[in-house]
N, C-alpha and C positions, 0 to 999 in steps of 0.2 A: 628518580623514577626509572624502572627497569625498561630495557628495550622492548620487551614483549608488551608491556602496558602501553607504551607510546605507539607501537605498531597497531595495536587494537584500537586505541583511541582515534588515531588518524583515519583508519578505515571506517570506523563507526561514524565519525564526523562527515567524511566525504560522501559516504553512501546515504546517510540520512539526509544531507543537504540535496544530493542528486535526486532522491526519490520524491522530493516535493514537486518536481516537474512531471515525471512520467505518470504519476497518479492522476493529475489533472488532464494530461493528454489522453490517456486511455479512457477516462470517463467522458470527456468532451467529445471524443471521436464518435462514440455511439450516439450521443445527443445530436451531433451535427448530421449524422446519417438520418435520424428521425426527422429533422427539419428539412433536409434536402428531399427526402421521400415525400413529405407533405407538399413541398413546392412542386416536385416533378409530376406527381401522379394525382394531386388534388388541386393544383393550380393556385396554391396559397402564396400570395406575394409577400405577406408579412413573414411567413416561415422562411422564404428565400432571403429576405433582408436580414433576418436573425441568423441564418446559416452563414451569410457573408461576414457578419460582425464577429461571430464566435470562431470562424475560421481564422480571422486575424489574431484573436487571442490565442488560439491553438498554435499558430505559426510562431509567435513570440515564445510561447511556453516550450514548444518543441525544440527551438534553437538553443534555449538555455539547458534543456535536458541533454542535448548532444554534447554541449561544451562541458558540462559537469560530469557526464558519463564517461568521457574518454579517460580521465585519470583512474577510473576504477579498473580498467583493463590492465594498465601498466602496474598497478599496485600488486597484482598477483605475482609479478616478477620481482618488483623492487622490495616489497615488504613481506611477501609470503612465498619465498622461493622454494622452501622445502615442501610446502603444500602443492605448489605447481609441479614440482618434480615428481611427487608421488601420485597426484590425482589429475595431472594435465591431460592424460589420455581420455579421461571421462568428461571433465568439465570443459575441456577444449572443444570437444565435439559439439556439445549443446550450445556453447557460447558462439562458436563459429556459425552454426545454423541460424542463430538469432540474427547475426549480422547479414548473412547471405539471403535468407528467406524472408526476414521480417523488416529489418531496418531499411534495406534497399527498396523494398516494396513501398513502405510508408513514405520514405523521403522522396522517391521518384514521383509518386502520384500527388504528394503534397504541393509540388510546384504547379501541377495542373489545377488543383483545387483552389490555390491562392490566386493564381494569375490567369487561369483559363476560362473564367466565367463568360467573357465576351469573345473568346477566341475558338471555343469548341462548342459542340452542340449540348443541349441540356441533358441528354441521356448520358453522354460521356462525362459531363461534369458531375452528374449524380454518381456515376460509377467510380469516379476518382475519390469521392467521399467514402464510398464503400471500401475501396482498396486501401485508403489511409487507415480506416478503422480496422480492417482485417490485418494490416501490417502491425498496428499498435497492439492488437490483441494476441497475434502470433508471437510478437516480441515478448509480451508478458508471459506467454506460455513457456518459452524456452528459458527465460530467467527463473521463473518459479520451479521449473522442472530441474534446473541445476541445483537450486536450493533444496528441493525435495530429495535429491540424491544425497546431499550432505546430511539431511535429517534422517533419511532412511535409505542407506545405500543398497542398491539392488543391481543386478545385471553385471556384476564385476567380481573380481577376486583379488586378494593380496598375493603378490609374487615378490621374489627377492628384489627386483628392480623397481617396484612400486605397485600401484593398483592398476590392474589390467581390465579393460572393457571387454566383457563377454558378449553382451547383447544390448545394442543400442535401443532396440524395441522395448526391452524390459525397463531401461532407464526412462524412455519417453512415456511409458505407460505405468510408471511408478504408482502403486496404490496410494501413497501419500499425496500425490498430485490430484487425486480424485476430489479432495476437499480443499486443498490449499490453493489451487488455481482459481476456482470460482470465488473463493473467499477473498482473495487478493483483488480480483477484477471487480467484484461487487463493492469492495472498499473504494476502488478508483471511481466507480459509478457514483457512489455516495458523495465523493469529493466534487466531481463534475457537476452533479445535480445541485448540491448545496451552493456552490459558487454561482451557478446560473440563477438560482432562485434569489440569492443574496444581491446580485446585480439588479435583478428585476425589482426587488424591494427598494434598493437605493434609488432607482429611477422613479418609482412611484412616490417615494418620500420627497424627492426633488421636484416632482410633477413635470418630468421630462420623459419623452419617448414612451408615453403611457401605454399605447397599444403593444409596443414591443415588450414593455415591462410585464404586462399581464401574460403575454405568451411565455416569457422566461419563467414566471412563477408557476404557471400551469404545468409546463414540462418539467421544471426543476423539482417542484413539490411532488408530483406524481412519480417521477423516476426515483427521487430520493426516498420516498416512503417504501416503494417496492424493493429497492436495493437494501435499505436498512432492515426490513423484515427478513429478507433472504440471507443477510449477513448473520442474523441471530439464529435462524432456522430455515433451511437445514444445514447450511455450510458451517456456521460456527459450532453448532452442536456436533456435527459429524467430525470436524477437525479436533474438537476437544476429546471426543471418544477415541479417535485414532491415537491421539497423544497419550491417553491413559494406558493404551496397550503397548505402544512402541517406545515411549519415553516416560515411564512412570515417575522418575525423579523430577522431571520438568513439571509434570501434571501436579504432583504433590506440592512442589514449590510454588506454583501459581496460586494454589489455595492455602498455602502455609499449613498444610496438613502434616504435622510432625509425627502423628501416631496413627497407625492403622485403626480404622473404626468400621464397625457395622452400623448402617444407618447414619453415614457421615453427613454432617450439616454443610450447607453452602454458606460461606462467609460473604456477607455483603460489604462489611467494613471491619477494620481491625488493624493492629500494628504487630507484625511478626517479630518475635524475640528469639533469634536463632540460638543464643547462648542458653536460654532456659527452655528452648524448644516448645514455645507456646505462642498463642495469638492473643495479644492483650486487647481488652475492651471490645470484644467481638459483637457484632450484630449478625445473627445467623438465622437461616431457615432450616429447621430440623429435618434431617433425612433427605434433604433436597439433592445434595451432591451424589448420593447413592442412586437416587432415582434418575437423575439426568445422565449419569454415567452408565448404569446397568439396567435402567428401567425397572428397578426394584427398590422399594423404600428401605429395605433392611440389608441390602447387599454390602459386603465389606469393600472398602476402598483402601488401597495400599498407601501407607504413609511413608515418610522419609526414614522412619525407624527400621524399615525392612530393606533399606538400600545402604551399601557401604558409604561412609561419609566422603570418601575420595571421589565418588561419582555424583555427589550432590552438585547442583548449580552453585557456583562460588558466591553469588550475590543474591540470596533468596529475597531480601527486602525489595531490591530493585525489580526482580522478576514479579513479585507479588503486586507491587504498586503499578507497574507497567500494565499488567493484565487487567487489574481492576479499573485503571483509568480508561483503558480501551473499552471495556464493557460499560462503564458508567457513561462515557461520552457517547458511545453508540446508542445506548438506551435513551439518553437525552435527545439525540437527534431523531430517533424514531418517534418519540413523543412529540417533538416540535413539528416534524413533517406530518404526523397524524392530525395534530391540531390545525395546521395550515390546510390540510386536505379537507377537513370538516368545514373550515371557514370558506374554502373554495366552493364546496358542494352547496352550501347554503347561501352563497353569493355575498358574504360579508367580509371577505379578506381585504378587498380594496380599501375599505374604510377603517380597518383595524390598524391604526398606526403603531400601537404597542406590539402587535404581532409582526408587523413589517420590520420594526426595529429588531425584534428577536431574530428574525430570519437574516437580516443584514449582519448582525453581530455574530451569527453562527458560522460564518465563512471559515475561520481558522480551525474550528473544532474537528472536522473530518481529517485534516492534515495531522493534528495531534493524535487522534485516535489511530490512524494508519501507522504513524511512527511508533506509538506504543504497541501496536500489534506486532510489528517487525521486531521491536525490542524484546517483546515476550518470546517470540520464536527463537531469536538468536541467543538471548540470555539463557533460555531454558535448555538449549542444546549443550551449553558449556558443562563440563570442561572439554567437550569434544568439538573439533572443527568438522570432522566427518564422524558421525555418531557411531561409537563402538569400534572405530578403526584407527583414528588418528586424533590425538589430543592437540589442543590449540597451542600449548607450550612447546610442541614438537614441530610446529608448522611455519613459524616466522623466519625471517632472514637473519641468521646470527651474525653475518658479516656487516650488517648495517647498524651503526652505533646509535645510541640514544641521541647524541648531538645531531647526527644527520637527520634522524626522523623528526626531531623537534624543529630543526631549521625548515624542512619542507612543510611541516604542519603549520608553522607560523606563516609561511608563504600562502598556503591554502586559505588560512583564516583571513588574511588581507585581501587576497584575490576574490574570494567569495563575498566578502563585504562589499567590494566594488560592484560585483555582479548583481548583488541584491539591490543596490541603489539603482543600477541601470534597468533591471527588470521592473522594479516598482515605477520608475519613470515612464517606461514604455507602456506598461499596462495602464498606469494612471492616465497617460495621454489618450490611449484608446477609449477608456471609459469616459473621459471628458468629452471627446468628440462624439462618441455614441454611435449607434447603428445608423447606417445610411450615409456615413461620411466616406469620402473617397480616399481618406488617409492623408490628405494634405491640409487639413484644417488648422485652426490656430493651436 
């Protein structure tokens, strides 16, 4: 296996594993603020109890996010030195701001949120929840704006010594970020809401902490439905239309649209055959892709036939399936949350055990959908690491051999396996003790 392939696989593995934690943290942070606000300004004791329980879950999750995030920074130097040399003046600015303005804010106030309930006043404790949420969401902004620059480089120019930053403001206000940031954060909200609703369903099925369980379900289902709908429209729609303009090869690959068509259909399912440049066994909605992209049923949509093959995404089947899995899982979660919201409105959710089981078993699916979303974004950008400026095969560290990368990759696999067991043990212990525990239960 080539060094480039191993470098790419190691980064993909470590960043995919890492993002399991921030997406829950960013989603839970907003829900904790909602609970703390209800406690502080409406005097809801059950909401305060729920906030304390979910803050413990947040704290565990945050710690694992920090541990798994540190290697990401080092890999820019160890695995992608030519990328860092060329683009460090741009991505270094945004990533440094993420650490200074977001991570420090979030981690500092997290201590007050976790340990300060009986030591500081209720208003300051509520503000600590707001500050933690603000830090988490600012962190998400700087990370996504870094990725947005790699997808759509602005505010910079190529010079003999590398890429020079011309305008930090242009980078921070990248038009690509207009849709990508809310889309990513809504995906995190969907994860947090689904996990909260799933825990509520678990407690109701176990007939434990039933008042708390009903609160988790009400908040989780409501937030999950709103987040899911906003993921589809306007943010998902806006991001797809932006992609069709800025990265037509990625857009065509996502739909396996090998030939430019007027009145292009939207593929619901099918199997892309790159060699024959066709989509096998398709189930399609006629003219729908043209309408969604250009708001015209007969508008022409550019296919891969109009793009040089050297600029095609190298793995079109992976891109196609990742995109369709994201859309399919997102649609399924919207349907589930809509059904649960209807049952809540009619007062029948608490007795519908089959529906509670569906909510319980849904917990992994937003993680998979978010992972597929990032896989779509990153696979679609290939063969570029910085779109239109630097190819991925020009960016990795040539002095690091395949053996060295494989050795560190095996180390990551072993370490992250142990971290997974520890994480599940800590979360499992918290769920077993349940809300209202002082943390020292059996």
